[in-house]
C-alpha positions as CSV (number, residue, x, y, z in Angstrom):
1,M,-12.8,4.1,-1.5
2,A,-13.4,3.0,-4.4
3,I,-9.7,2.3,-6.6
4,G,-11.3,5.3,-9.3
5,A,-10.1,7.4,-6.4
6,Y,-6.5,6.8,-7.0
7,I,-4.9,8.0,-10.4
8,H,-1.7,6.3,-11.4
9,G,0.6,9.5,-10.1
10,T,-1.0,10.6,-7.6
11,P,0.2,10.3,-4.1
12,I,-1.4,8.0,-1.6
13,R,-0.7,7.9,2.1
14,R,-1.8,5.2,4.8
15,K,-4.7,5.8,6.7
16,R,-4.0,7.7,10.3
17,Q,-5.9,5.3,12.2
18,L,-3.2,2.6,11.9
19,V,-0.2,1.4,13.9
20,C,2.5,0.5,11.6
21,R,5.7,-1.5,12.6
22,V,8.3,-3.2,10.5
23,V,9.5,-6.6,12.4
24,A,11.5,-9.2,11.0
25,E,11.7,-7.4,7.8
26,Q,7.8,-8.2,8.1
27,A,5.7,-5.2,7.9
28,V,2.4,-5.3,10.3
29,A,-0.2,-2.5,10.5
30,V,-3.1,-2.7,12.7
31,P,-6.3,-0.3,12.9
32,I,-6.6,1.4,15.9
33,G,-10.3,3.7,16.9
34,G,-12.4,4.0,14.0
35,D,-14.9,1.2,12.8
36,P,-15.4,-1.5,15.8
37,A,-15.4,-3.9,12.9
38,D,-11.8,-3.7,12.3
39,Q,-10.7,-3.9,16.2
40,G,-8.4,-7.1,16.2
41,S,-7.4,-6.8,12.5
42,V,-3.8,-7.8,11.8
43,Y,-2.3,-6.8,8.1
44,T,1.1,-8.4,7.3
45,F,3.3,-7.8,4.4
46,N,5.3,-10.0,2.7
47,E,8.9,-8.8,1.5
48,S,7.9,-7.1,-1.8
49,G,5.0,-6.0,0.2
50,T,6.7,-4.2,2.9
51,T,9.1,-2.6,0.4
52,L,5.8,-1.0,-1.0
53,W,4.3,0.2,2.0
54,T,7.6,1.9,3.2
55,M,7.3,3.6,-0.3
56,I,3.5,4.8,0.2
57,E,4.6,5.7,3.9
58,A,7.3,7.9,2.2
59,G,4.5,9.7,0.1
60,G,5.4,7.7,-3.3
61,S,2.7,7.3,-5.9
62,I,1.3,4.5,-7.8
63,A,3.6,5.3,-10.6
64,D,6.7,5.0,-8.1
65,L,5.2,2.0,-6.6
66,A,5.6,1.2,-10.4
67,E,8.7,1.8,-11.2
68,Y,10.3,-0.1,-8.2
69,L,8.3,-3.2,-9.3
70,Q,9.9,-2.7,-13.3
71,H,13.2,-2.2,-11.9
72,E,13.7,-4.6,-9.1
73,Y,11.7,-7.5,-10.8
74,R,12.7,-6.6,-14.6
75,L,8.5,-6.5,-15.3
76,S,7.4,-4.6,-18.6
77,G,5.8,-1.1,-17.4
78,E,2.7,-2.4,-18.4
79,Q,2.5,-5.2,-15.9
80,A,4.5,-3.5,-13.0
81,A,1.5,-0.6,-13.6
82,A,-1.2,-3.2,-13.3
83,D,0.9,-4.7,-10.1
84,A,1.4,-1.6,-8.4
85,M,-2.3,-1.1,-8.8
86,E,-3.5,-4.3,-7.9
87,F,-1.5,-3.9,-4.5
88,V,-3.0,-0.6,-4.1
89,A,-6.7,-2.0,-4.9
90,E,-6.0,-4.1,-1.8
91,L,-5.3,-1.9,0.4
92,A,-7.8,0.9,-0.6
93,E,-10.6,-2.0,-0.2
94,E,-9.2,-2.9,3.0
95,G,-9.0,0.9,4.3
96,L,-5.3,1.0,4.9
97,I,-4.7,4.0,2.5
98,E,-6.2,7.4,1.0
99,P,-5.3,9.7,-1.3
100,A,-2.7,12.1,0.0
């Protein structure tokens, strides 16, 4: 799905065809079912990505992600919004999320 489908305040969620766990403070997502091309794919997230992923799983919006980034890393609102959109764009490109 194109990133244009994700509006700054729109809640997002992980695709249902994923198994997700946090192991050693790192989120791991594995696609199940669905597209055979995804079989065997494993996605891992660093500490920041794990926090953002957890926020998405809890129903957070891109605005929520940006707010976290702004406060946690003392970014400008503009930079935090850009970073949140980039993270969401990467997840969307990999087919890991969808609009809620």
